[in-house]
VOGU-3710 file (C-alpha; in Angstrom, 3 decimals, decimal comma):
1> xxxxxxxxxx> -24,930/8,755/-4,955  -24,562/11,228/-2,066  -27,676/12,345/-0,173  -27,112/14,915/2,551  -23,478/13,788/2,878  -24,652/10,186/3,315  -22,799/7,973/0,856  -24,623/5,158/-0,912  -22,292/4,405/-3,787  -22,220/0,603/-3,895
11> xxxxxxxxxx> -24,885/-2,071/-4,213  -22,953/-5,105/-2,918  -25,839/-7,445/-3,691  -25,637/-6,590/-7,393  -22,020/-5,474/-7,648  -22,846/-1,979/-8,925  -20,710/1,095/-8,175  -21,446/4,798/-8,657  -18,567/6,064/-10,803  -19,041/9,701/-9,714
21> xxxxxxxxxx> -16,822/9,012/-6,656  -13,786/9,175/-8,945  -14,342/12,800/-10,011  -16,527/14,615/-7,466  -14,682/17,367/-5,568  -16,820/17,225/-2,406  -16,376/13,464/-2,233  -12,629/13,968/-2,492  -12,562/16,500/0,320  -14,673/14,206/2,499
31> xxxxxxxxxx> -12,393/11,222/1,961  -9,301/13,241/2,875  -10,974/13,820/6,257  -12,848/10,557/6,772  -10,556/7,985/5,130  -7,059/9,447/5,189  -7,734/11,237/8,456  -8,697/7,971/10,214  -7,114/4,940/8,562  -3,728/3,458/9,345
41> xxxxxxxxxx> -1,498/4,635/6,481  1,833/3,293/5,253  4,275/6,225/5,485  7,706/4,658/5,005  10,039/1,826/5,908  12,633/1,564/8,660  15,300/0,893/6,016  14,803/4,490/4,813  15,828/5,864/8,213  18,425/3,308/9,357
51> xxxxxxxxxx> 20,632/5,642/11,411  20,076/7,983/14,370  18,870/11,423/13,197  17,800/10,168/9,735  14,592/11,590/8,302  12,320/10,929/5,331  9,628/13,261/3,967  6,328/11,505/3,271  2,556/12,125/3,184  -0,685/11,073/4,824
61> xxxxxxxxxx> -3,312/12,020/2,269  -2,301/15,550/1,230  -0,723/16,338/4,602  3,103/16,374/4,468  4,730/14,306/7,214  8,277/14,054/8,582  9,290/10,489/9,447  12,300/10,673/11,769  14,589/8,529/13,876  15,845/10,583/16,796
71> xxxxxxxxxx> 19,284/10,435/18,425  18,122/7,623/20,724  16,912/5,514/17,796  13,186/6,054/18,388  10,932/6,554/15,349  8,490/9,494/15,162  6,129/11,034/12,625  5,103/14,698/12,661  3,075/17,044/10,503  5,563/18,989/8,381
81> xxxxxxxxxx> 4,231/22,383/9,471  5,647/25,133/11,648  3,336/25,934/14,547  3,916/29,685/13,991  2,542/30,515/10,543  2,167/27,090/8,907  5,299/27,109/6,761  6,687/23,731/5,715  9,817/23,058/7,713  11,524/20,187/5,889
91> xxxxxxxxxx> 12,082/20,665/2,153  14,552/17,847/1,395  13,194/14,389/0,514  15,467/12,757/3,085  18,660/13,349/5,049  20,211/13,393/8,503  19,582/16,213/10,967  19,177/16,689/14,697  17,028/19,808/14,262  14,674/21,309/11,690
101> xxxxxxxxxx> 14,516/25,097/11,255  11,625/26,919/9,632  13,042/29,150/6,868  10,356/31,808/7,419  11,055/33,035/10,975  13,569/30,579/12,336  11,507/28,545/14,773  13,557/25,384/15,280  12,411/21,908/16,300  14,392/18,876/17,443
111> xxxxxxxxxx> 13,854/15,607/15,595  11,777/14,312/18,494  9,331/17,166/17,902  10,211/19,694/20,625  10,351/23,433/19,918  13,950/24,203/20,947  14,649/27,706/19,606  12,582/30,822/18,877  14,349/33,997/17,642  13,415/36,986/19,814
121> xxxxxxxxxx> 11,777/34,830/22,457  12,434/37,462/25,135  12,484/40,579/22,961  9,513/39,912/20,640  7,408/37,583/22,779  8,304/39,098/26,182  9,268/35,562/27,258  5,576/34,613/27,285  5,459/32,065/24,433  4,190/28,618/25,533
131> xxxxxxxxxx> 7,212/26,823/24,096  6,452/23,487/25,781  3,113/23,148/24,000  4,128/24,377/20,544  6,174/21,419/19,338  5,531/19,679/16,024  2,099/18,047/15,671  2,573/14,283/16,133  0,499/11,499/14,621  -1,940/9,958/17,084
141> xxxxxxxxxx> -0,457/6,468/16,803  2,571/4,969/15,080  3,496/1,297/14,758  5,492/-1,023/12,519  4,942/-4,288/10,714  8,017/-6,103/9,343  9,852/-2,770/9,070  6,925/-0,969/7,408  5,974/2,153/9,363  2,266/2,978/9,566
151> xxxxxxxxxx> 0,519/5,830/11,350  -2,936/7,278/11,950  -4,254/10,726/12,912  -7,197/9,179/14,785  -6,875/8,957/18,554  -9,669/6,361/18,695  -8,205/4,110/15,985  -7,789/0,375/16,714  -4,328/-1,163/16,999  -2,365/-1,800/13,822
161> xxxxxxxxxx> -2,598/-5,531/14,524  -6,403/-5,333/14,592  -6,439/-3,057/11,518  -4,388/-5,475/9,411  -6,305/-8,459/10,740  -6,008/-11,634/8,694  -4,241/-9,703/5,905  -1,056/-10,010/7,937  -1,033/-13,785/7,317  -0,707/-12,980/3,613
171> xxxxxxxxxx> 1,686/-10,043/4,079  4,088/-12,411/5,839  4,493/-14,600/2,756  5,973/-11,615/0,897  7,640/-9,399/3,507  8,511/-11,785/6,355  9,802/-14,838/4,542  13,030/-14,493/6,497  13,459/-13,117/10,014  15,800/-10,415/8,675
181> xxxxxxxxxx> 12,973/-8,991/6,536  13,254/-6,703/3,505  14,557/-3,271/2,651  13,000/-0,761/0,263  14,842/0,920/-2,612  13,369/4,215/-3,826  10,864/5,671/-4,157  10,436/6,552/-7,812  7,770/9,257/-8,097  5,457/10,462/-10,831
191> xxxxxxxxxx> 1,931/11,850/-11,265  -0,952/10,233/-13,144  -4,311/11,680/-14,303  -6,523/9,219/-12,431  -8,268/8,758/-9,087  -6,292/6,946/-6,385  -9,084/4,416/-5,824  -8,880/3,190/-9,427  -5,256/2,114/-9,105  -5,812/0,625/-5,652
201> xxxxxxxxxx> -8,713/-1,498/-6,902  -6,614/-2,607/-9,886  -3,891/-3,945/-7,593  -6,341/-5,342/-5,034  -7,809/-7,896/-7,392  -7,921/-7,150/-11,128  -6,218/-10,132/-12,716  -8,945/-9,955/-15,365  -7,167/-7,182/-17,283  -3,761/-8,851/-17,419
211> xxxxxxxxxx> -4,216/-11,342/-20,302  -5,387/-8,532/-22,595  -3,885/-5,254/-21,365  -0,425/-6,680/-20,647  -0,226/-9,361/-23,320  2,159/-7,552/-25,669  4,378/-6,403/-22,801  4,571/-9,902/-21,347  5,335/-11,524/-24,690  8,077/-8,952/-25,373
221> xxxxxxxxxx> 9,560/-9,585/-21,935  9,560/-13,330/-22,520  11,298/-12,944/-25,883  14,056/-10,863/-24,290  14,571/-13,404/-21,531  14,294/-16,325/-23,948  16,728/-15,017/-26,559  14,016/-14,150/-29,057  11,722/-17,060/-28,217  8,558/-16,991/-26,115
231> xxxxxxxxxx> 9,596/-19,203/-23,235  6,265/-19,988/-21,553  2,521/-19,700/-22,203  1,016/-16,408/-21,116  -1,451/-16,314/-18,237  -5,010/-17,163/-19,183  -8,347/-17,121/-17,369  -8,175/-20,805/-16,393  -4,999/-20,775/-14,304  -5,687/-22,015/-10,764
241> xxxxxxxxxx> -5,821/-19,343/-8,085  -7,948/-17,363/-5,659  -9,034/-13,785/-5,075  -9,173/-13,421/-1,286  -10,828/-10,824/0,941  -9,203/-11,165/4,407  -11,426/-8,418/5,829  -11,159/-4,712/6,743  -11,073/-3,662/3,071  -7,768/-5,384/2,271
251> xxxxxxxxxx> -7,391/-7,884/-0,565  -5,000/-10,253/-2,301  -4,863/-12,585/-5,277  -2,808/-15,786/-5,247  -1,812/-18,439/-7,743  -2,372/-21,989/-6,480  0,017/-24,907/-6,956  -1,245/-28,402/-6,408  0,456/-30,369/-3,656  3,755/-31,779/-4,864
261> xxxxxxxxxx> 4,181/-29,329/-7,763  7,526/-27,555/-8,070  7,751/-23,746/-7,710  8,926/-22,130/-10,957  12,121/-20,749/-9,434  13,308/-24,288/-8,712  13,426/-25,023/-12,446  15,210/-21,834/-13,581  18,946/-21,219/-13,472  19,637/-17,509/-12,915
271> xxxxxxxxxx> 21,192/-16,311/-9,645  17,880/-15,014/-8,313  16,137/-18,363/-8,821  19,030/-20,298/-7,333  19,004/-18,064/-4,265  15,227/-18,424/-3,830  15,598/-22,196/-4,027  18,412/-22,090/-1,481  16,250/-20,080/0,936  13,215/-22,360/0,518
281> xxxxxxxxxx> 13,877/-24,629/3,544  14,266/-21,605/5,847  11,091/-19,996/4,511  9,165/-23,234/4,852  10,297/-23,641/8,446  9,145/-20,091/9,179  5,851/-19,919/7,252  4,881/-23,535/6,605  4,440/-25,542/3,430  1,163/-23,944/2,356
291> xxxxxxxxxx> 2,519/-20,400/2,028  5,929/-21,532/0,808  5,164/-24,072/-1,899  1,465/-23,919/-2,743  0,672/-20,196/-2,796  2,319/-17,638/-5,068  1,280/-14,076/-4,310  0,106/-12,024/-7,271  -1,813/-8,778/-6,611  -2,512/-7,113/-3,246
301> xxxxxxxxxx> -3,659/-3,868/-1,616  -3,837/-2,782/2,021  -6,720/-0,357/2,534  -6,737/2,437/1,681  -3,745/3,209/-0,574  -0,846/0,733/-0,275  -0,344/-1,932/-2,962  2,305/-4,472/-3,825  3,183/-7,203/-6,314  5,277/-10,349/-6,034
311> xxxxxxxxxx> 7,757/-8,956/-8,591  9,153/-6,615/-5,929  6,946/-3,535/-6,381  5,504/-1,618/-3,404  3,198/1,310/-4,108  1,645/4,291/-2,405  -1,170/6,077/-4,232  -1,071/9,615/-2,793  -4,296/11,547/-3,518  -3,724/14,876/-5,247
321> xxxxxxxxxx> -7,250/15,694/-6,382  -10,279/13,769/-7,655  -8,521/12,922/-10,934  -4,862/13,208/-9,953  -2,631/10,749/-8,083  1,038/10,941/-7,130  2,528/7,465/-7,399  5,439/6,389/-5,205  7,035/3,117/-6,219  9,666/1,151/-4,292
331> xxxxxxxxxx> 11,460/-2,094/-4,986  11,605/-4,424/-1,991  14,561/-6,774/-1,621  15,315/-9,213/1,171  18,113/-7,879/3,343  20,177/-11,068/3,075  20,152/-11,173/-0,737  23,645/-11,080/-2,316  24,563/-8,302/-4,750  23,853/-10,196/-7,976
341> xxxxxxxxxx> 20,447/-11,249/-6,691  19,699/-7,668/-5,658  20,663/-6,450/-9,129  18,396/-8,969/-10,840  15,476/-8,221/-8,524  15,781/-4,500/-9,236  15,845/-5,165/-12,975  12,831/-7,444/-12,668  10,815/-4,737/-10,923  11,596/-2,153/-13,620
351> xxxxxxxxxx> 8,859/-3,478/-15,923  6,570/-1,575/-13,552  7,292/2,098/-12,934  7,247/5,407/-14,767  9,191/3,945/-17,708  7,868/0,393/-17,466  6,038/-1,352/-20,295  3,318/-2,638/-17,968  2,775/0,796/-16,433  2,068/2,324/-19,838
361> xxxxxxxxxx> -0,836/-0,088/-20,250  -2,230/0,686/-16,803  -1,951/4,483/-16,964  -4,281/4,695/-19,949  -6,792/2,268/-18,438  -6,901/4,164/-15,136  -7,190/7,571/-16,831  -10,128/6,455/-18,976  -11,873/4,728/-16,067  -11,614/7,894/-13,978
371> xxxxxxxxxx> -12,818/10,098/-16,851  -15,968/7,999/-17,264  -17,304/9,721/-14,139  -17,311/13,029/-16,037  -19,482/11,777/-18,913  -22,901/13,410/-18,886  -24,606/10,229/-20,057  -21,986/7,714/-18,988  -22,128/8,550/-15,279  -25,797/7,559/-15,242
381> xxxxxxxxxx> -24,705/3,954/-15,672  -23,059/2,147/-12,777  -19,635/0,575/-12,914  -19,874/-3,213/-12,665  -17,835/-5,083/-10,079  -20,012/-8,205/-9,868  -17,600/-10,863/-11,174  -17,887/-13,995/-9,038  -20,659/-12,465/-6,936  -22,620/-15,689/-6,367
391> xxxxxxxxxx> -19,477/-17,786/-5,929  -17,934/-16,358/-2,762  -17,003/-19,022/-0,232  -14,611/-19,913/2,541  -11,568/-22,158/2,251  -10,357/-24,701/4,793  -6,754/-23,456/4,628  -6,998/-19,803/3,569  -8,269/-17,113/5,986  -10,931/-14,787/4,641
401> xxxxxxxxxx> -13,652/-15,064/1,993  -12,523/-16,275/-1,418  -13,509/-16,649/-5,035  -11,992/-19,943/-6,280  -10,712/-18,386/-9,489  -7,733/-16,221/-10,409  -10,200/-13,654/-11,793  -12,933/-12,165/-9,613  -14,066/-8,888/-8,077  -14,673/-9,859/-4,460
411> xxxxxxxxxx> -11,892/-7,518/-3,353  -13,265/-4,529/-5,243  -16,644/-5,064/-3,580  -14,964/-5,353/-0,187  -12,792/-2,278/-0,753  -15,615/0,049/-1,829  -17,909/-1,224/0,922  -15,138/-0,397/3,393  -14,633/3,034/1,815  -18,357/3,722/2,170
421> xxxxxxxxxx> -18,292/2,626/5,816  -15,473/5,089/6,551  -17,232/7,882/4,682  -20,489/7,474/6,620  -19,001/6,921/10,095  -18,672/9,785/12,557  -15,889/8,022/14,474  -14,043/4,724/14,698  -16,784/3,519/17,046  -19,036/3,205/13,982
431> xxxxxxxxxx> -16,457/1,322/11,875  -16,401/-2,461/12,120  -13,256/-4,537/12,656  -13,208/-8,079/11,326  -11,938/-10,615/13,884  -8,488/-12,144/13,512  -8,758/-15,856/12,789  -5,029/-16,615/12,509  -2,427/-16,848/15,227  0,716/-14,748/14,942
441> xxxxxxxx> 4,056/-15,607/16,498  6,632/-12,834/16,210  6,719/-11,416/12,703  5,573/-14,612/11,040  2,107/-16,075/11,474  0,596/-19,539/11,520  -2,877/-20,987/11,404  -4,481/-21,899/14,722
//
């Protein structure tokens, strides 16, 4: 509930959550200011602006943002708003341009943010316009991780390294397997009738829904790949794995292979599997045996609104209202992958997306979960995120707090507790930062 703008929506000791936060308009307006106005947000990838003067139109919350690479190769991010009357300057999704001209009155900005031309500067403004201080509004801080560009509007925000914390150790096993990194293809965009937090908490740790919600889609996929025969048993609740909360509201789920077991791709024969097997020694040298052979990443979310899956899907959940989310979906592919491998990886990621069989299952679940907050009687009863509550522990090899099962809701509890902390804080000084317990060397990271 909300009392005098003080949020008390989660009981972490019981795992109970107030479902009104998915539909309340004032809550939505507050989180645009207090969450999206403060957090480090994923806004694009360097592979989307590879050349000098490239640009990509993105968002931070509901604020449109221009991600640019200037003529010197430096990356910038600016509010997509003319300083004159507030008109949006860039209308194209992406392109290459040295300057951006507002179509309303012609104010023109260079791609490093400077105001470089004003029609009638002498005649209409008597030469008195403060041109030097009317450039595009920049983000407060911008940084990159493995080619991913993140930014924040908050001047007092911590560094990106501190913000990611121990989550970076897990991000590396997906996005920094090779020194050359990944590139992103897309995004595919569509709108769903659900709250952005519902989809984020699904990706952050809800393996519990998969055996039921996705069963028919998975069996159909296996029959196609197996020539009409189901080729492997579908995931059940007893498969070994962990749900892991690395801190700062981030979360990941991993499958666990016992020492000496063979990764699945080493037993399959398609070009993608052969290439993964070929790269294995290089990945192991870079990330170590634990993250190469014993962990297989499943679900993950970086607080507040970035998610990804091991199948090659990267997501942004752009808020567009309490019960409306614009989904941006990319496919990530390692830069060194040959063409046939790239083709197969793109096909493999298509099961998720606007036309994907898995996505159809999720859209209905997320819509109904959001709508429960509108029920006159239903909203009196808390949402339950208590799975594994009394079984949280630490692990000798895995940073963060864990539930030693593939199914658990530790990450949902962590995410909503973090959300509440942001919503109640007046500045970053009142927001905690979990200490980093892993040592990073370059892009990859290793345990101390």
